[in-house]
C-alpha positions as CSV (number, residue, x, y, z in Angstrom):
1,M,25.1,-11.3,-16.4
2,N,24.7,-7.8,-15.2
3,A,23.7,-6.7,-11.8
4,T,20.0,-6.2,-12.7
5,V,19.5,-9.3,-14.0
6,T,21.4,-11.3,-10.7
7,A,19.2,-9.2,-8.4
8,I,16.0,-10.2,-10.4
9,L,17.0,-13.9,-10.3
10,V,17.9,-13.8,-6.6
11,L,14.7,-12.1,-5.6
12,A,12.8,-14.8,-7.7
13,V,14.5,-17.7,-6.1
14,G,14.1,-16.2,-2.7
15,T,10.3,-15.5,-3.3
16,Y,9.9,-19.1,-4.8
17,A,11.8,-20.4,-1.3
18,F,9.2,-18.5,0.9
19,R,6.3,-19.8,-1.1
20,L,7.6,-23.3,-0.7
21,V,8.4,-22.9,3.0
22,G,5.0,-21.7,4.2
23,P,3.1,-24.9,3.4
24,A,5.9,-27.2,4.2
25,L,6.2,-25.7,7.6
26,H,2.1,-25.2,8.2
27,G,1.3,-27.2,11.4
28,R,4.9,-27.9,12.5
29,V,5.7,-24.5,13.8
30,E,3.5,-22.7,16.4
31,L,3.7,-18.6,16.7
32,P,3.5,-17.2,19.8
33,D,0.5,-14.9,20.2
34,R,2.4,-11.7,21.0
35,L,4.4,-12.5,17.5
36,R,1.1,-13.0,15.6
37,E,0.1,-9.8,17.2
38,L,3.4,-8.0,16.0
39,L,2.9,-9.5,12.7
40,A,-0.6,-8.4,12.2
41,A,0.4,-4.9,13.5
42,G,3.3,-5.0,11.0
43,A,1.2,-5.5,8.1
44,V,-0.9,-2.6,8.9
45,V,2.1,-0.3,9.4
46,L,3.4,-1.4,5.9
47,L,0.2,-0.8,4.2
48,V,-0.1,2.7,5.9
49,A,3.3,3.6,4.8
50,L,2.8,2.4,1.1
51,L,-0.5,4.7,0.9
52,A,1.2,7.7,2.7
53,T,4.1,7.4,0.1
54,G,1.8,6.9,-2.7
55,A,-0.6,9.8,-1.4
56,L,2.0,12.4,-0.5
57,T,5.2,12.1,-2.8
58,E,5.5,12.2,-6.4
59,A,9.1,12.2,-8.2
60,G,10.9,12.4,-4.8
61,G,8.9,15.6,-3.6
62,F,5.7,16.5,-2.0
63,A,2.7,15.9,-4.5
64,G,0.8,18.8,-3.5
65,W,-2.5,19.3,-1.5
66,A,-5.1,18.2,-4.2
67,R,-3.8,14.3,-4.2
68,P,-4.0,14.1,-0.3
69,A,-7.2,15.7,-0.4
70,G,-8.8,13.2,-2.7
71,V,-7.4,10.3,-0.9
72,L,-9.0,11.8,2.5
73,A,-12.2,12.3,0.5
74,G,-12.0,8.6,-0.6
75,A,-11.1,7.2,2.8
76,L,-13.9,9.1,4.3
77,L,-16.3,7.7,1.6
78,A,-15.1,4.4,2.2
79,W,-15.5,4.5,6.1
80,R,-19.0,5.6,5.3
81,R,-19.4,2.7,3.3
82,A,-20.0,4.1,-0.1
83,P,-19.9,1.9,-3.2
84,F,-16.5,1.4,-4.6
85,A,-17.0,3.4,-7.6
86,V,-18.5,6.2,-5.6
87,V,-15.4,5.9,-3.3
88,V,-13.2,6.2,-6.7
89,L,-14.9,9.0,-8.4
90,G,-15.1,10.9,-5.3
91,A,-11.5,10.9,-4.8
92,A,-10.8,12.0,-8.5
93,G,-13.6,14.5,-8.2
94,V,-12.0,16.1,-5.4
95,A,-8.6,16.2,-6.6
96,A,-9.7,17.3,-10.1
97,A,-11.9,20.2,-8.5
98,L,-8.9,21.0,-6.2
99,R,-6.6,21.1,-9.4
100,A,-9.0,23.2,-11.6
101,A,-9.3,25.6,-8.8
102,G,-5.3,26.1,-9.1
103,V,-4.5,23.9,-6.0
104,A,-1.6,22.0,-7.0
């Protein structure tokens, strides 16, 4: 077995174990309030990091200014509670307009 298949199998078993442990320990383990706050903050930080990576990088380098501007436009529309289709089309439209104008 090569290393890739081994890694996939190890990750699959680990994921299955985590899924089993959650329901098995529910109600038996009480987390302190401070730890719950840290876990919630950690989830937010992880999502922001994923967003920043996807919005700012491409092939290991900077993605250019059009993509972050489109993400920012989509975020502003979502913040203003625009419908999902408007958010997606607005973000794509801003990025497309900037690329058409020659902004990379």
